[in-house]
C-alpha angles and dihedrals in degrees: 000000000000095000095086096047089047092053092046091049093049092046093050091047091051093049092049093048093048091049093050092046091052092049093049091050090052090048093051090052092053099036096107134101100191123105139048124329095256091057091047090051091049091052089047092053090046093052090046089055089049091052089052088060091067094098089054091053091045088054090054091049090049089052088053090050093050092046089049091051091050091048093046090052094059106026130094122268093247091058096052097079091055092048091048091049091053089047092053090049091052091049092048092048090048092051091048091049093049091047092049091049092051095043095046093049092045093050094051091043091050092054091046092050090046089055092046093050090047091054090049091050092047092050089050090051092051091048088054090047093052091046092052091046091054091047096049098040101079118074122256112283123227112249134215102239147336094289092053091046090052089049089050090049091046090050091050090048089049089052090049090048089049089052090049091048090053089061091077091049090047091051090049091047092050090047091051090047091053091047091048092047090055089055103040105017093217117161092226090074101037127122094272092058090048093050091049092055090048093051093049090050092051091052092053091048092053092052092050092050093050091051092051092051093052094048092048090057093049092046094050091052092051092046091055090051092047090051091057090048090051091051092052091047090051089054090046091049091050090052091049091050091051091051092048090047089061094046109041132085092254092066110106097189124113122250093261093050091051092054091050091051091052090054091053090052092052091055090062095060097089091058090053090052091055093049091050091053092054090050091055090054092051092048092069096074093042092052091055091057094045133078120259091261090048092051090049090050092052091048091049091049091054090049091050092053090051091049091051090052091051092048090054089056091056097041098068091052092066096045095085094066092051093053092057092058093059094077095059095048093056093062094051091049094056094053095051092046093057092052092051093050092054095051091045092055091053091049092051091053090057092049092048091052091054092044091058088071108086105237097175111082116241093216135003112273116241109181128064094243092054091051093050093048092051093049090052092050092053091047092054093049091050091052092051092052091049089056090062093061095098091054090051089054091052092050091052092049093051091047090054090052091050094051091062091072119087093238119098110258094179101122094048093040090053091053092050093048091047091052092048091049091050090052092050091047093052091046092051092046093051091048091049093049092046091051091047091051089050091051091050090051091049091051090048092054092044094052096083090051091052092048088050091054091053091046092049092053091049094046092048091053090050091051092048095047094049094048093094096056099238128207122287096269089055092046091052088050097051101041094071090047091053091049091050090050091052091051091050089049092057092050093050092050091056092052093047092048090053089050092055090058093060099071096130094048092050092048092052094050105036103020129254096279097054093039092053091049091050093050091048090052090050091051092050092048091050091054092049090048092053092053094048091044090057091049090053091052091051093048091049092056091045093053092047090053094050096058092085096047101063122111130196124261120251126259095245091085098063099068091052091049092049091049091050090050090050090052091050091052093049092047091050089051091055093052096099142100121264129219104230143358097278089052091051091049091050090049090051090051092051092048091051089053090051089050090056091049089051091053090051091050090051091054091052091049092051090050090055096052096087089058094062100047115122096035113087095194093052089045090052092052091047090050090050091051090048090050091052089049092051090049090051091046093053092045090050091050091052091049092050092049092047092048092046091051090048091051091048093050092046092050091049092047093050092048094049093047092050092047093048091047091053091048092049091049094050094045092047091054092050094047091048089053091054093045097051093044105114097181125113113300126229098194096199097048092040091050090052091050093049091046091053091050092050094044092104094041097097092047092050090045089055089048093054096071089047090053090049091050091049089048090054089052090051090049091053090054096045134076119263091262092050091046090054090053092050091047090053091050091051092048092051090048092051091049091051090049092050091052089050091051091052091049091048092050094049092049093049090049090053091051092051093049091054090048092051090052089054090048093054090052090054094044093125093065127096126272106273131195123195132195096210108149114221118228092234091078147338095280124147107190133128104272114164110061119179106217126221117254101230121057130175120242095240091051090055091051091052090050091053091053091046091050091053092052090044093051093049093048090045091055091047093051092045090053092047092049093046093052094048092044090053090051090050092050091051090049091050090052094051120114116241101194095137137036090251091057090049092052090048091052092046091051092051092048090051090052090053091047089052089057094053094088089054091053091046090053091051091048093050090051088050091054092047093052098042113128123246092249136019131033092056095125092046091049092049090050090050090047090054093048090051092051090046091051092052091047092050091048092050092047092048091053090047093050091047091063092053099051122083120226095250097046123087116244137210115355092354094065112114136140115259111234137174132202145110121323097252093050090049091054092049092049091049091053091051095042097051096077090045090052091051090049090050090050091052091050091051091051091050090052088066092053108035130058100245098176127042091210100068114356109041123109087250089076108010102057118015141092094265097086098038108040095087092052095044089060089061107045138052108251146066122298114278090242 
């Protein structure tokens, strides 16, 4: 019976091995980066086609797995180890083939993208070169003035600075060309092309420097001329100020002193003539280096200065006539001032008389008469102040006439303005108090209407509640309320009737329109009150007549009520945290039994409903019992769902902890065997063996924070004793992991030491770069450097200092990454049952995204300070952890936008289901493997590029997205 499965298994294994062998041969043919660009593109397309064959190979591997399952199901026990061994070999060969496909394609694609980005950067440099050549080719243009010449000089300096700034880009471009030439060997990036670019750049820089020197000479000559012009204008401005000082109102000199000062100013005119002549001689050279408009402007400026000097000569001659007119204006000013003072004194007496009346109320008025009296007082004061408006206009007119005179009217003008301001302040205050009194009166008249609105709402609720004729206790409760509402209705009617009699008063205060609207509102409210008052009277008589008609409720209701109370007590007793997983499972079983009892009670209640029809009171009590039962049923469903989720999380946590412990134990034993092996070392083969052993290390390291987060969730849903047990398990797991990390580090250090010994033996060989991609991440960087044999002593000292800085920065970045990764794990494990939880999680994710640039800066500093040898494996491991953290953060933000607030996310997502207890247990047993499979898929999403659009190595980790930036900053490429 096993012959056919064995043949199928052997056939599927042979097909899979042949397919993988053919793919590896095609990859080896195309695994080369040398040659022209067309050949590189052809190899890139070929490797891309090979990568697209991965689903075909996966189908063949799946066929092998299915054939192996069929064979294992029917074969003997002694044949199973051999079948499983062949199955492991096929899986290992498949993983190696897939890795080779991905790495080969990524390496060729990286070189092609590197070449493409270099060509783009070179084209950009030549565009800049042609632009600068066009800018520097024309001769220097003549400018209008000094400002334009300075702008021209600044522009030339900016061009020179731009040329200097391009030196760093050129160096980077030449460096990239040399690096690219070492990889592809194409003549377009050889040393001749690099020298040509350097020579063209030097020619442009020489032209820019010559232009700056010429413009500096022209600008300095114009600045010297402008300085002389400014000195002459300062002298001219001082003379003008002296002349104006003798002519304005602010001059306190006598007429004789003013005339003497004008004669002194006239004696300085010959010196100004001599300075102006020297300026005209200097202007010749400046005009030759200026544009025609600039020369015309300089000539016009010299003519204007000469005209100003001539005008000053003529100005002092007319000052004598103006001084004679001052005597006559003083007499007219005194007469007008006396008239204004007399009228101002009379105006102040009137204001003082009105101010003696106390406008501000001593206390707030309470009664209607007090409010009306106060409103009338404020109205009278406002009318008296309005009568003084013509006198205010006369005072302002006289003050304007007085200001025309040259004497200073400031003291009197201040008094007039102060009096006018006092009048305006009193007028505004009286208007404000009058308006406030009117508002108080309006509120006073509106108060009965507001109280009526409140009474109407209360009375309507009483009428609605008593419509179903309740039992005697309810009737005794509502009758006093109805009587109180009737008494309040009578009081409100009296106040509204009194308000209707004050029509004239309301019209005088608020105006006819507002008063009419208020009275209409009062009339409508009175009619509504009368209708509701009559309904209350009718309801009062109806309730009084129904007291004698009530009968008692049957005895069938009490057993149901007692059973419901018993269920509530038992459910409340089960609402507690359990210690361990068996306790939680037992609690879930008990809750499911209580749920079945609740369903039985609901059936009995529905069967009793036809017996209580026709009696509203019995129906009300039955509805109340049914409402309590529905509340208990919903509470019980929530408890069952919560307990089921807690059991599921605890089972997943226990399984993951057990699996990780077993993996740590096995890996520790294998690493210890490699470490204690004292036989001869083959560094290359031993490095391959260690790398295979540590292949799963990053994935398990990423799984550890998730296990810790799940453990914290389990602790939150366990009793204090159970939480202590879980905490102890987590602590033991972390200690085991730390010991494994130390063992891994020591083994890697031993491998590197052996490799360095081999390097020193081969020191006479050439400098070699390799593009081997480590399995810790999609990184394509030169890794294996063969060091030179002879080093200088000072170079070794510098390397020791650099290693110390690198170690300190490495520890800092590891601590930073560990803290942020822990925060991210806690955020992933959060529940998002409500919109508030979702917003909290989104806020925390945004905070972590804001810290990513800080981590990138630390990582770039780490790459810049890395030593020439040593710490490469640790740095590559740290590089992978940094990439993994950014990928997890991006995936978490993406998944957050797809989940609704009321739906569980991540590992908490599960379909809510209801049913009988036995069916629930069966479904749980079936769903547990599916949940574990889903957990494994989610973990793989953090490690594998699942979509070509946004996570593959084509976009996430290559030179395509970083080449442009690396040409413009000092540091290694981000990849």
